N, C-alpha and C positions, 0 to 999 in steps of 0.2 A: 498419487496425488490428488492436491483439495486446495479449494479458494483459501487462502490464510488472513489477508488482510486487504485492505484499500488504504492508500497513501495521499491525504491532502496536504496542498502546501500553503502554507502563510509565510508574511514576513516576521521577521522578530518581532516588530512593533504591534502587530496586528494578533499573534497567535492566542493570546490570552482572550481578543473579541470572536474571533473564530472557534475557538474551543468552545466557548460558551454558547454561540450559534446551533453549530452542529449538535453539540448535547442536547440542547433545549428540543432539537426538531428529530431526535432519536430518544429521546425520554431518558436516558443515560448519562450520567457524569463522566466527565473525564479523569484521568489520573495522573500525575505527571509522571513520565516512562523514565525521566530522565537523560543523560549525554550520550552521544556514539562519539567516543572518542576516539576513535580512528577514521571517522567520518565529517567531522566537523559539524554535526549538527543534533538537534534535539528532540524531543516528541513528548506528546500527551498523545493516550489512548483510551479507549470505551470499547467496551468489550460489546458482540454481538451474537444472536442466536445462531447455531450451529458451529460453536466454536471459533468463530471469525471475529475480526474487530476493526475498527478504524484508527487509523493512526493521523494526527494532524503534527506535520514535522517544520522547523524552520533551520535554517543554516545560521551557524554561528559565524560571530569574528574570529576565524582560526583559519590556520592553512591548510588544515585536511580538507575543509572545505573547497577550496580553490584546485586542491592535488587528487581528491580519488572522486571516481567516476558517480557515488550517489552524492556527495557534496556537491559536485559540480550541477548534477539534474535537478536539486533543490533549489541552488540558487539560480540557476536557470528558469525553472520555473516562476520563483519568488518576485525575478525580475520582470516577468511578463503578468503579474497581476495575481497570481496564485491561482488555487484550484486544484482539481485532482492529479495527480501525478502517476499515479499508477495503481496495477493489481497484482498482488503477489500470491504465487502458487507454492506449497510446502509440499514436500516429499521424505520421506525418510532413506533415501539414497540418493544423493545428485549425481551419482558416478557416470549413469549413463547421461543425464543432462550435461555434464561438463566434457562429455566425448562430443557429444551434438555440436555445442556452444565451439568447443574447440581450446578452452582452456581450464584451468582450476579455480574452483571459487575459493574467496578469500574468508576471512572469519570476519565476524561482526561480534559485537559486546556491547551491554549498557547494564548501568547498576541503577536500579531505583531508588528514591530516596526514603523507601523501606530497609535498603540493603540487600535487596533480592538481585543476585546476577543475572542475567541472562546473556546467553550465547548461543552463537548460531553461524551457519556457513550460508552465502550467497554467491549466485552468476546470473548473470544476462544483466547486470545493469548499467554496462555502458551501453547496450542498445538503445535505453531510455535518452541518451544525448541525440541518436540520430531518426529514432522509431518511436515515439512515446505509447502507441500504442498497443506494443508489444510487453508483457509481462517480465518479471522475472521469478527468479527461483529460490528456495530457503530451505532450508535443514535444521529444526532446532536441535541443540546439543546437552542441554542441562536441565529438561525435564519441567521448565517454567515455561509458561505462555502467558502473553499479553491477557486474553480473553477470559483468562481465570480470576481476573480483578474487576468486582464492579458487580450490576446487576442488570443483564441485558436485557432488554424489551424488543428489540426491532431486529430484523435478519434482511438480508440483500435481495432485492426482487429484479430489480434490472438496471444493467449496464450500459448506458449509453455510449456510444464512440461518435465523435464529430464527422468523421469522414469514411475512413476505411476500416475492413472485416479486419480484425486481427488474427482472426483465425484462418485467413487464407495466407497468412505470412508465416507463421509459427511451425516450428520444425514439431511442435507438440503439441498437434489440432486435437488429435481422439484421446489424448490423455485430458486436455482442457475442457473440452466439450463435455466428457464423462464426467469431470468435476464439479462443473458447473449443473448438470442437469441432476447429480444426485442430490444439490440444496433447491432444486428449483428455479435457477436463474438465470433470466434468459438475456439476451445480449440484441440491440438494436443500434444500428447504423442512420444519422440522419442526415448523411449526404451534404455538407458544410465544406465545400474543395477550399476555403480557407483557412480551413482550422484542424487541427487533430489532435489525437489523443481522447482519453478520457472528456465527456462533457458534460453527464448528471449520471448520479448513483439514484434509484429509486428504494427507498427501504419502507417494508410494512413493519408497522408495529398493531398493537391489540386492536385500536381504533381505527387507523387510517394509512394510507401512502403518503410518505413523502419526499419531494424530490431535492438533492440539495446538487448544486452548480459550483 
């Protein structure tokens, strides 16, 4: 298991400005990731060091955005003003995670504007709707990965949660802890009881540490 990517939500109207802002802070331009037809969303991605990436995602005016857990989570976060949605871990085998969560993974797919197809399975997204601190899990299936596009210069240094420690509630504490420590990523809790989920992520680049709320 490894930390695969972090996901940031913007409204459809604000996504271009958000992509420009975050890209300038991490020193890497975003690329158009395409539309998630099953979820009613679209994204832009920027690679990070350690084979990770940042995703900026928005909901589309599409029925799937209201009918699927990921579309609902993105729409809900956008209605709250946007910001960090979640952190996502990848694995080569989702079977034990499916067993622990109690349901099978669903298929995801998108086609980049350059024609590249990306396919994956994901599980654990429904929990975002009630517990935004928890990660979800993904298994890439086609050999392509968003971190392959672009020139990364920044790495995730610290993920700051608003109120609760997600490691105390996930069924995969040991695996998540090991995955974070492998890349030198720390967690911090701010103890803001009126809030939840990821508040801020700190990134290191060649010259400085930047914070993105």
